[in-house]
C-alpha positions in Angstrom: -12.1 23.6 17.1 -8.9 22.7 15.4 -7.3 21.4 18.4 -10.5 19.1 19.1 -10.0 17.9 15.4 -6.5 17.3 15.8 -7.2 15.3 19.2 -10.1 13.4 17.5 -7.7 12.4 14.5 -4.9 11.4 17.1 -7.4 9.2 19.0 -8.9 7.3 16.0 -5.3 6.8 14.9 -4.1 5.3 18.2 -7.1 3.1 18.6 -6.4 1.7 15.1 -2.8 0.7 16.0 -3.6 -0.6 19.4 -6.5 -2.9 17.7 -4.0 -4.0 14.8 -1.2 -5.1 17.4 -3.6 -6.4 20.1 -3.3 -10.1 19.0 0.5 -10.0 18.4 3.0 -11.8 20.6 4.5 -9.5 23.2 8.3 -9.4 23.0 9.9 -6.8 24.9 10.0 -4.1 22.2 6.6 -4.8 21.2 5.5 -4.5 24.7 7.0 -1.1 25.1 5.2 0.2 21.9 1.9 -0.9 23.3 2.7 0.9 26.6 3.3 4.0 24.5 0.2 3.5 22.4 -2.0 2.9 25.6 -0.3 6.0 27.2 -1.0 8.1 24.2 -4.4 6.8 23.9 -5.0 7.9 27.6 -3.5 11.4 27.1 -5.6 12.1 23.8 -8.8 11.0 25.5 -7.9 13.5 28.1 -7.3 16.3 25.5 -10.6 15.4 23.8 -12.4 15.7 27.1 -10.4 19.1 27.9 -11.6 20.4 24.3 -15.2 19.5 25.0 -15.3 20.9 28.5 -13.3 24.1 27.9 -15.5 27.1 28.3 -18.2 25.6 30.3 -19.0 27.3 33.5 -18.8 26.2 37.0 -16.0 25.2 39.7 -16.5 21.5 39.1 -15.6 21.9 35.4 -12.5 24.1 36.4 -11.2 21.4 38.6 -11.9 18.6 35.9 -10.2 20.6 33.4 -7.0 21.1 35.7 -7.0 17.4 36.5 -7.6 16.3 32.7 -4.8 18.8 31.4 -2.4 17.8 34.1 -3.1 13.9 33.2 -2.7 14.4 29.5 0.5 16.2 29.9 2.0 13.5 32.1 0.8 10.8 29.8 2.5 12.6 26.9 5.9 12.5 29.2 5.3 8.8 29.8 4.5 8.1 26.2 8.0 9.7 25.3 9.8 7.8 27.9 8.2 4.6 26.4 9.4 5.6 23.1 12.8 6.4 24.2 13.4 3.0 25.9 11.8 1.3 22.8 14.3 2.9 20.6 17.2 2.1 23.1 16.2 -1.4 23.7 17.6 -4.3 21.3 15.9 -7.3 20.5 16.9 -8.9 23.5 15.5 -8.3 27.1 17.3 -5.0 28.6 16.9 -4.3 32.4 16.3 -0.6 33.6 19.8 -0.7 34.8 21.3 -1.2 31.4 19.4 1.8 30.3 20.6 4.1 33.2 24.1 2.9 32.6 24.1 5.1 29.4 24.8 8.7 30.5 22.8 10.3 27.7 19.7 8.2 28.3 20.0 8.9 32.3 20.0 12.5 31.5 17.0 12.2 29.4 15.3 10.2 32.2 16.1 13.0 34.7 14.7 15.7 32.3 11.4 13.7 32.1 11.3 13.4 36.0 11.8 17.2 36.4 9.0 17.8 33.7 6.7 15.6 35.6 7.4 17.0 39.0 6.7 20.6 37.7 3.5 19.3 36.2 2.4 17.7 39.5 3.1 20.8 41.3 1.2 23.1 38.8 -2.1 22.9 40.7 -0.2 25.0 43.4 2.3 26.9 41.4 0.5 27.4 38.1 4.0 27.5 36.3 2.7 25.7 33.1 -1.0 26.8 32.9 -4.3 27.8 34.7 -7.8 28.0 33.9 -9.5 31.6 34.1 -12.9 32.4 35.4 -14.6 31.6 32.2 -12.8 28.1 32.4 -10.6 28.9 29.3 -7.0 27.7 29.1 -4.3 30.4 30.2 -0.7 29.7 29.6 1.6 30.0 32.8 5.0 31.7 32.9 7.0 28.5 32.3 4.7 27.0 29.8 7.3 27.1 27.2 9.8 25.1 29.5 7.5 22.0 29.2 7.9 22.1 25.5 11.5 23.0 25.7 12.1 19.8 27.8 10.3 17.6 25.4 12.4 19.2 22.5 15.5 18.5 24.2 14.6 15.0 24.7 13.5 14.4 21.0 16.5 16.2 19.7 19.1 14.2 21.9 17.4 10.9 20.6 18.8 11.6 17.2 22.5 10.8 18.1 21.2 7.8 20.2 19.5 6.4 17.0 22.7 7.1 15.0 24.9 5.5 17.4 22.5 2.2 17.6 22.4 2.1 13.7 24.3 -1.3 13.6 21.6 -2.8 16.1 18.6 -1.6 14.3 19.9 -1.7 10.5 19.5 0.9 7.7 15.8 1.0 7.1 14.9 1.0 10.8 17.5 3.7 11.5 16.0 5.9 8.7 12.5 5.3 10.0 13.5 6.3 13.7 15.3 9.4 12.2 12.0 10.2 10.6 10.1 9.9 13.7 12.5 12.2 15.7 12.2 15.0 13.0 8.4 14.5 13.0 8.2 15.0 16.8 10.8 18.0 16.7 8.7 19.6 14.1 5.5 19.1 16.1 7.0 20.6 19.2 8.5 23.5 17.4 5.2 24.3 15.7 3.3 24.3 19.0 5.8 26.5 20.4 5.6 29.0 17.4 1.8 28.7 17.2 0.9 28.7 20.9 -2.8 28.2 20.3 -2.4 24.9 18.2 -1.5 21.7 19.7 0.6 20.1 17.1 2.8 17.8 19.4 0.0 15.2 20.1 -0.7 14.4 16.3 3.2 14.5 15.6 3.6 11.9 18.4 0.6 10.0 17.1 2.0 9.7 13.6 5.5 8.7 15.0 3.7 5.7 16.6 2.3 5.0 13.2 5.9 4.6 11.7 7.0 2.6 14.7 4.0 0.3 14.5 4.9 0.0 10.6 8.2 -1.2 11.6 6.9 -3.6 14.0 4.4 -5.1 11.6 7.4 -5.5 9.0 9.5 -7.3 11.4 6.6 -9.6 12.5 6.1 -10.3 8.7 9.8 -11.1 8.2 9.9 -13.1 11.3 6.8 -15.1 10.3 8.4 -15.6 6.6 11.7 -16.7 8.2 10.0 -19.3 10.6 7.9 -20.6 7.8 11.3 -21.0 5.8 12.9 -22.7 8.9 9.7 -25.1 9.2 10.0 -25.8 5.5 13.7 -26.6 5.6 13.1 -28.7 8.7 10.5 -30.5 6.9 12.5 -31.3 3.8 15.7 -32.5 5.9 13.1 -34.8 7.8 11.8 -36.2 4.4 15.3 -36.6 3.1 16.1 -38.3 6.5 13.4 -40.8 5.8 14.9 -41.8 2.2 18.4 -42.3 3.5 18.0 -45.3 5.8 15.7 -46.7 3.4 18.1 -46.6 0.6 20.9 -48.0 2.9 18.8 -50.8 4.1 17.9 -52.1 0.6 21.4 -51.7 -0.6 22.7 -53.9 2.3 20.0 -56.2 1.6 21.1 -56.8 -2.0 24.6 -57.1 -0.8 23.6 -59.7 1.9 21.7 -61.7 -0.9 25.1 -61.9 -2.9 27.4 -63.0 -0.1 26.3 -66.7 -0.1 26.2 -66.7 -4.0 29.2 -64.9 -5.3 31.7 -63.7 -3.0 33.6 -61.7 -5.8 30.3 -59.8 -6.8 29.5 -59.4 -3.2 32.9 -57.6 -2.8 32.4 -55.7 -5.8 29.0 -54.5 -4.6 30.5 -53.6 -1.1 33.2 -51.4 -2.9 30.5 -49.7 -5.0 28.4 -49.0 -2.0 31.4 -47.8 -0.1 32.1 -45.5 -2.8 28.7 -44.0 -3.0 28.6 -43.3 0.6 31.8 -41.6 0.7 31.2 -39.5 -2.4 27.8 -38.6 -1.8 27.2 -38.7 2.1 27.1 -34.9 2.4 24.6 -34.5 -0.4 22.1 -37.1 1.2 21.9 -35.0 4.3 21.4 -31.7 2.4 18.2 -30.1 1.3 19.7 -28.1 -1.6 19.0 -28.6 -5.2 21.5 -30.7 -7.3 22.0 -30.9 -10.9 20.4 -33.7 -12.6 23.6 -35.4 -13.7 24.5 -35.6 -10.0 21.3 -37.0 -9.1 21.8 -39.7 -11.9 24.9 -40.6 -10.2 23.1 -41.8 -7.2 20.7 -43.8 -9.7 23.5 -45.6 -11.5 25.3 -46.5 -8.0 22.0 -47.8 -7.0 21.4 -49.9 -10.4 24.7 -51.3 -10.3 24.0 -52.7 -6.7 20.7 -54.2 -7.8 22.1 -55.7 -11.0 25.1 -57.3 -9.5 22.7 -60.3 -8.7 22.6 -62.1 -12.2 20.0 -64.4 -11.0 17.5 -61.4 -11.3 17.9 -60.1 -14.8 16.6 -56.6 -15.8 17.5 -53.7 -17.9 17.6 -50.0 -17.2 17.7 -47.7 -20.1 18.3 -44.0 -20.1 17.2 -41.3 -22.8 17.7 -37.9 -21.9 16.5 -34.9 -24.0 18.1 -32.3 -21.5 20.2 -32.7 -18.2 20.6 -29.0 -17.7 18.3 -28.5 -14.7 18.0 -29.1 -11.0 16.4 -31.5 -8.6 16.2 -32.3 -5.0 18.8 -34.8 -4.0 17.5 -38.5 -3.9 14.3 -38.1 -5.9 14.8 -39.8 -9.1 16.6 -42.7 -7.2 13.5 -43.7 -5.1 11.4 -43.9 -8.1 13.8 -46.2 -9.9 13.9 -48.1 -6.8 10.2 -48.4 -6.7 10.2 -49.4 -10.5 12.9 -52.2 -9.8 11.5 -53.6 -6.6 7.9 -53.3 -7.1 7.8 -53.3 -10.8 10.2 -55.5 -12.8 11.3 -57.8 -9.8 7.7 -58.9 -9.5 8.0 -60.5 -12.9 9.8 -63.9 -13.1 11.7 -62.9 -16.2 12.6 -59.4 -15.1 11.7 -56.4 -17.1 12.9 -52.9 -18.1 13.1 -49.8 -16.4 13.4 -46.5 -18.5 14.4 -43.2 -17.2 13.9 -40.3 -19.8 13.7 -36.6 -19.7 11.5 -34.5 -22.1 11.2 -30.6 -22.6 7.5 -29.7 -22.4 5.4 -26.5 -22.1 4.7 -27.2 -18.6 8.5 -27.6 -17.8 11.0 -30.3 -17.8 9.7 -33.9 -17.4 11.6 -36.7 -15.7 9.9 -40.0 -16.6 10.5 -43.3 -14.9 8.6 -46.2 -16.5 8.6 -50.0 -15.7 6.9 -52.7 -17.7 6.1 -54.7 -14.3 2.5 -55.7 -13.3 1.4 -52.5 -11.8 0.5 -51.7 -8.2 -2.4 -54.2 -8.1 0.2 -57.0 -8.1 2.0 -55.7 -4.9 1.1 -56.6 -1.3 -0.4 -54.3 1.1 3.0 -53.9 2.9 5.0 -53.3 -0.3 2.3 -50.8 -1.5 2.5 -49.0 1.7 6.4 -48.7 1.3 6.0 -47.6 -2.3 3.4 -44.9 -1.4 5.8 -43.6 1.4 8.6 -43.1 -1.1 6.3 -41.7 -3.6 4.7 -39.2 -1.3 8.0 -38.3 0.1 9.3 -37.4 -3.3 6.2 -35.5 -4.1 6.4 -33.2 -1.1 9.9 -32.4 -1.5 9.5 -31.7 -5.2 6.6 -29.3 -4.5 8.5 -27.7 -1.6 11.9 -27.2 -3.0 11.2 -26.3 -6.7 7.4 -26.0 -7.1 7.2 -29.2 -9.2 4.7 -32.1 -9.2 4.6 -35.7 -9.5 2.0 -38.0 -11.2 1.5 -41.8 -11.1 -0.1 -43.8 -13.8 -0.4 -47.6 -13.2 -1.7 -50.3 -15.2 -1.3 -54.1 -15.5 1.4 -53.4 -18.1 3.6 -51.4 -15.9 3.8 -48.1 -14.0 4.9 -44.6 -15.1 5.9 -42.0 -12.8 6.3 -38.5 -14.1 8.1 -35.4 -12.1 7.3 -32.1 -13.7 10.1 -29.6 -12.9 9.1 -25.9 -13.8 11.7 -24.3 -16.1 12.9 -22.0 -13.2 14.7 -25.1 -11.8 17.1 -25.4 -14.8 20.7 -24.4 -14.7 
């Protein structure tokens, strides 16, 4: 009854693991683990059937018991081989020849081949076991050899794990060592208590530990993939801002060339200095100090104010500057305020850039006294909205902030909220 309970426990355990891993992508190591799980499932199923049929009368029952016992033992060997190859395989594909080139692994393969050969000959030799007249299990003269060969394999995998610790990392190495000690304990317990089959549940628990490692690695890979996608998204969004800024700057310089050569030359120099000092930041997705971002703003404003025929004022009022923002987030807001706000008025206007401390975080406020979004054309509104949406998404992704827009016929106010975690 105890052996039946242990076998049923192992069966339920392995079925749960197979279901949990069934929909995962099958890289080589995960495939090897699934092979081990399916082999263990088949072996445990045979063990359950043996425990259920043991003691029943009849020659056909005896034949079935012989076949089921031999099948279960062979699947146990294959499970051990799959686990061994799983441990020896790195994250890249390894061919069988690469495993066999390792002398220790080759020796362990040979042990398993010998063990399996003796099992297959057992119906004739009865070296490992046979069933008596009452169809009960009887240990053969070499039954201990089966356990000894398994014990040798489990023990020799310990130095293999230690040798490959640089490949697996500390946590995985510790997990694999625990697996080895668990299997060794199960085999030794079965050799000491001959009537209790503890090897099967020990191997099943080992597969649990290995599956936990796979699940952890899957979650880490998923988190890394999501982070890489988010990084790529941020870089793409930043890339949309950069040509837009350069185009508008060159357009401003072009307008000056025919009107004031000296101002145009100064604007070109300002633009050149800007590109030289900030080109690296423009292609970066890291957060930058607010003061550095305001350097972008001042360069842009100087280019826009180079044309005296289009008067405007830009004022600054900072309650705090000790915080970080994604690069080129305030500059597009100031650009929108100028091009789609105060430039829409014949007499120009004023753009205000302010920072305030609030319970919700640090507020960056860009306000203009233009005519509001209702006065812009559909094309202008589309370009303005692209810039706003770009900044909003980067603020949300990079510092968990938010962006709000309030527009009236008297002007537009854009408010960035940066959580306090984004300050220096």
